[in-house]
C-alpha positions in Angstrom: -45.1 -54.9 -61.7 -45.0 -51.7 -63.5 -46.1 -49.9 -60.4 -42.6 -48.7 -59.1 -42.5 -45.7 -57.0 -39.3 -43.6 -56.9 -38.8 -40.7 -54.5 -36.7 -37.9 -55.9 -35.1 -35.1 -53.8 -36.0 -31.8 -55.3 -34.7 -28.5 -54.0 -35.6 -24.9 -54.8 -32.3 -23.0 -55.6 -33.7 -19.8 -54.1 -34.0 -21.5 -50.7 -30.5 -23.0 -50.7 -27.8 -21.3 -48.6 -24.6 -20.3 -50.3 -21.3 -19.0 -48.9 -22.1 -15.5 -50.2 -25.4 -15.2 -48.2 -25.4 -12.8 -45.3 -26.8 -14.4 -42.1 -28.4 -11.8 -39.8 -28.5 -12.6 -36.1 -31.2 -11.0 -34.0 -29.9 -8.6 -31.4 -30.2 -9.5 -27.8 -31.9 -6.7 -26.1 -32.6 -7.1 -22.4 -32.0 -10.3 -20.6 -28.7 -11.0 -19.0 -26.5 -10.1 -21.9 -22.9 -9.9 -20.9 -22.4 -11.1 -17.3 -19.5 -8.6 -16.8 -21.6 -5.7 -18.0 -21.9 -4.1 -14.6 -18.2 -4.4 -13.9 -17.4 -2.8 -17.2 -19.8 0.1 -16.6 -18.4 0.6 -13.1 -14.8 0.7 -14.4 -15.8 3.2 -17.1 -17.5 5.4 -14.5 -14.5 5.3 -12.2 -12.2 6.2 -15.2 -14.4 9.1 -16.1 -14.4 10.4 -12.5 -10.6 10.2 -12.4 -10.3 12.1 -15.6 -12.7 14.7 -14.3 -10.4 15.2 -11.3 -7.3 15.3 -13.5 -8.8 18.0 -15.7 -10.6 19.9 -13.0 -9.8 23.5 -12.2 -8.0 25.1 -10.5 -4.7 23.6 -11.5 -2.3 26.4 -10.6 1.3 25.3 -11.1 3.8 22.5 -10.8 6.7 23.2 -8.4 9.7 20.9 -9.2 12.9 20.2 -7.4 12.1 17.7 -4.8 14.2 14.5 -4.3 11.5 12.8 -2.3 7.7 13.1 -2.2 6.0 16.1 -0.7 4.6 15.3 2.7 3.2 18.6 4.0 1.5 21.6 2.3 0.5 24.8 4.1 -0.5 28.3 3.2 1.7 31.2 4.3 0.1 33.0 7.3 0.6 36.5 5.9 0.8 36.2 2.1 -2.1 34.4 0.3 -0.2 33.7 -2.9 2.6 31.8 -1.1 2.6 28.0 -0.4 4.9 26.3 2.1 5.8 22.7 1.3 7.9 20.1 3.1 9.4 17.1 1.5 10.2 13.8 3.2 13.9 14.3 2.8 13.8 17.5 5.0 13.5 20.2 2.3 11.2 23.1 3.0 10.3 25.4 0.1 8.2 28.5 -0.4 6.3 28.7 -3.7 4.6 31.7 -5.2 1.4 31.1 -7.1 1.5 34.4 -9.0 4.9 34.2 -10.5 5.2 30.4 -10.3 8.6 30.6 -8.6 10.0 28.3 -5.9 12.4 29.7 -3.3 14.5 27.4 -1.2 14.4 27.8 2.5 
C-alpha cells in the first residue's frame, strides 16, 4: 500500500513563453504570396510611366485664356516659333514659343 505513484508537472522556466518574448515569423519567399501582387506591380508601372510623361521634355509653355478646351493645334506655316490653337468655343489664338506670348486672333 505504500506504493503510490504521483505524477507531477514540471516545467523548465527557460522554455516558457512570456508576454515579453519576441516571436519571429519566417519570411515567405516565393510561392503565391500576395494574390494581388501582379495588379499592384502593374499599377505602379503605369503610375511611373504617367509620371515620366508628365516630367518629360520638352515642356515649352502654358498658354492660358481659353473658356473651353482646346480642340485643334497647328504650326504656323511661315514662322516655326508660332503655334495656332483653336478652342471649342470658337476662339483662335496664335502663341509664340520664344516670348511665351498669346495673341488673340
